[in-house]
N, C-alpha and C positions, 0 to 999 in steps of 0.2 A: 380553764381558759378565762371564762367570764368572771370567776371569783378573784383570780389573780389580777386581772385588769382593773376590777373595781377597787381592790386593795391598793394597788399602785396609784390609781387616780385620786383616791380619797385620803391616803395616809402617807404617801411617799413623794410623788412629784409635786413640786410647788406650782403656783399659778404663774408660770413663766413659759415662754415659747420653747418647744422641743422639736428636734429634728431626728428623723430616722436615717441611720447610716447602715448600709448593707455591704458586706465584703464577701466576694467569692474568690476562690483560689484555683490554680490550675488542677486538672484532673489527676496529675501525678501525686499531689500532696494529700488529698482527703483521706486515703487509707491510713496515713500516719496519725492524723488528727482524730479519726474515729476510734481507734483502738488505744490511744494513749492520751489521757486527760491532761498530762503535763505539757505535751506538745501543743495541744489545742489551747491551753491556757497561755502558753508562751506567745503564740500567734495573736491571741486576743490582746495581750499586753502590748505587743508591738503596735497593733492597730490603735489602741487607746492612746498610747504616747504620741503617735502621729496626729491623731485628732486633737489632742490637747495642745500641741504645738500650733496647729492651724488656728484653733479658736483663740489662743493668746494673741496671735499676730493680727487677727481680724476683729478683735474686740478693743475698740479705742479706750485708752485709760487703764487697761489691765496690766497689773504688775507682772514681773517675770515669773513669780512663783504662784500665780493664780491657778486654781484647780477647776476641773470640769466636774459634772455630775451626770452619771449614766447608769442605765440598766441594760444588761446584755442578755441575748438569747442565742443559743447554738441550735440551728436547724440541721437535721440530718436527712431531710427529704425534699423532693421537688413536688411540683403540683400534679405530676402524672404518676405518682407512686414509684418514683425513681429515686435512687440514692443521690443526694446532692447536699453535701455538707457546706454550710455557709453561715455567716454571722449576721444577726440583726441587733442593732443597738439603738435605744432611744436615749438621745443625748440632749440635755438642756442646751439651748442655742446661745451659749456664752460661757463665761468663766466666773469664778467667785474669788473674792479676796476677803481677808479678815480685817476689821477695823480695830481701833485701839481698845475699845470696850468689848471686843469679842463679837460684834455684830457682823453679819454677812452682807457684802456688797456684790451685786450682780453687774457684770459688764457684758452687754449684749454684743453678739458677733454680727454687727451691722455691715461689715465689709466682706462677709463671706460670699463667694460667688462660685458658680459651677466649675470654673477653671481651677479652683483650689483643690477640689477633690479629684479632678482629672489628673492634675500633676501628682497628687498623692498616690495614685496607682503605681507610678514608677518608683516612688520612695518605698512603698510596701514590697514591691518586687525585689528590690535590692536587699532590704533588711531581712525579710523572711528567708530568702535563699541563702543569705549569709548565716542565719541561725541554723538552717538545715545542714549547711556545709561544715560549720564548726562543731556540730554535734555528731558528725559522721553519718547523717541520714542520707545525704547526697554526696557523691564524689565530686571532685573538682571539675571533671569534664561535663557531668550532667548539669551542674550549677551554671557553668559558663554557657552551655547550650541553651538553658532556659532563659538566661539573661539576653541571649541574642534573638529570642523570639520576637516576632513583629508586635508593635504596640507595647502594651504592658505585660505581655507574656502570659496571658490567662488570668491576671489579677484584675478584678473589676470592683469598683467602688461607686455607689450611688447614694446621694444625700439630697435628693430633690424634694422629698416629702417633709414639709415643715408645718407644724400646728401651733396656732397662737395659744398663749397660756390661758386665756379666758374661755377657750373652746374646750370645755371639759369633756363633752360628748365626743369630740374629735380625738382628744387624747386617749379616751377609753377605747374607741374603735381601733386606733393604732396599736394599743397594747394588746388587744384581743388578737389582732393580726399577728403580732410577734409571738404571742403565747399559744397560737393555734396548734391543734394536733396534726398528725401526719396526713389525715384524709378526712373528708366530710362524709358523714354517714348518709346524708341526703343524696349524695351522688352515687351511692352503691345500690344496685338493683339485682334481684334474682330474676333471671330471664323467664323462668317457668313458674314463678311464685315461690313463696317461702317454703311451702311443703316439698318442693322439689329438691331442697338442699340435702335431704336424706339419701338421695340417689348418688351413686358414684359418678354419674354423668352430669351432675349439677354444674351450672355455669353462672358466674356473676359478671355483671357489666358495671364498669366504673366510668363515669363521664368526667372528663377533665374540665376544670374551670375555664381553660382557654386552650386553643389548639397548640399542639407541639410544633417545633420547627419543621417537622416533616408533614404537617397538616392533619395529624390524627386528633380526634376529638374524644375517643373512648377506647377502652381496652376490655377484653373478655378473658376471665380467669376462672379456674376451678377454685373451690374453697382452700385447698392446700396451696395452690399457687399464690393466693392472696396472703395467706399466713407467711409463706416464704418471703414475700416482699416486705411485709411488716416487720419481720424479725430483723431485717437489715437496719431498721430505724431504732432499735433498742440500744440505749447508751450503755456504757460500762457501769458497773456498780458504783454507788456513792458519788455520783456526779450530779451537780446542781443543774436544774433546768434553767435557772436565771441567776444572775449575779449583780451586785451593786458595786459601783466604782466611784472614786473621787469623793466629793462631799456627800454622796449618798451611801457610802460604805457604812456598815453597822457601827464602827468605832470612830468615824470621822468627827473631828472636833466641831465642825460647822453643820453637821447633819441636822440637829434639832432646830437651829436657826433657819436653815434653808427650807426644811420641810414646812415650817410655819408661814413662809412667805405667801401672802395673798389669802390666808384663811382668817375668818372672823373668829372672835372669842367663843361664840356659841353657834358656830356654823352647823346647820342641820340640813338634811336632804329635803327635797320637795315632798317626799312621801310621809313626812312627819305628821301632817294633818290627817292622814289616814290611819293613824294609830300604830304605825310601824316605824319608829325612829331608827335611824342607821347611825352607828357611832362614827363620829368624825373628830379627829384631834383639833384642838384649838391652839392657843398660844403656848409658849414654853412652860408657863407655870400651871397649865391646866392638864391634869393627867388624862389619858385616854379613857373613854367610857366603857371600854371592854378590856378584859385581861388579855385577849387575843384579837387585836385589830385585824389580823389577816383573815379571820372568819367573818362571814356576813350571813345574815338571816336569809334563808332560802326564799321567803316570800318577797323580800326586797330585791334579791338577786334576779328572780324571775321577772319582777316588775321592770328592772333595768334592761333586761334582754328583750322582753316582748311589749313593753309599755302598757302592761295591764297588771293591776294589783290582784293576785289570786284570791285574797281574802274578800275582795269586793266584787269579784266576777260572779255572774249567776251560775248556780250549780246545774249540772246536767246529770242525766241518768247514767248508770254504768253501761259501758259499751257492750257487755255480754248479751244484752237483749237483741242486739243487731246481728248477732251471729246465727246463722242457720245451721245449728248443730243439734242433731237428735241424740240426746243422751239417755233415752229410755233403754233399760236393760233388756236383753234378749230372753230372759226368764223371769218368772214371777218370784220376787223375793220372799213371799209367804210360803211357797212350796219348799219341801225338804230338799236337801242337797241331792242332786241326781246320782244314781248308781253308775260307776264307771263302766264303760263298754268293753273292758278287758279284765282278765283274771290272772292272778299269779299265786304261786305257792308260798305262803308265809310260815310254814312249819319249820322247826329247828332241824339241824342235821341229825342223822341217825344216832350219833354218840350221845345225844341228849334226850332220847326217847323216854328213858325212865325218869 
């Protein structure tokens, strides 16, 4: 999570405002999306096309063929260890056009308002249900019934979180949130201590980050029940955890120019003075300082998470000295091996007496 967020902040997202778009679908549809990556990808493409249309209309001066830039994440879980398939997208808050010399022009979506993504819910409802109907995943009656549901029929879109391009720490926090795992280990507790987990009666308590709609704040599970819940979050094989879209796609013609926006030729992190430089790409004619920019030194990564550089932090003694464990053997190792307190016949059968 932290490494991916650092890579996207330093090497992919330019110094431009970004907005989080979240899409949830009705409970009848997630089983199709969970087991079939093609269907999940189709719903994501419908969502991206709708966002692109809205951004073009709300970005003054944007041409009709302007493109967006986005990174998408597919979440299969909710905050209370419940299955909840939904999409998180970090989208640059505007669109890009190409100049005559190949340069990238950014058109900010200054006219975007909450009513735009509210109306977008109805658009997604019609388009997604039409896709399911034409593919034979829903019959005509079920599709018409879901179209008649109150409001947007279970389709929910939120795009209220916007981060300024110069707020790199805010961008990184948003990306960590989008790339987070299904649960937080700090919320998981053994009721009777870790040693009790060897018992068949062991119980684990998981505290929710926020109360559920019915008011619950925690849940108690056995270890096997916890594993059963986590298995439901495992994606199908060969499915990407995140994807790049528009001008941020790997082979997009404007990707190199867009990624370089706002970055100085010799941009370095603030930890460079501590002797741990972190590779950051510069202009288009400057190659990356690392063959794999997606990898980051662990010392720098820990410093970005905890605001403490491990190589400069004071050393401490090993924690074993704080354990009250008596490891003295019950016998003297100098003494010979004790004679067993039982005897058995080791002679061969009668046929081999000679």
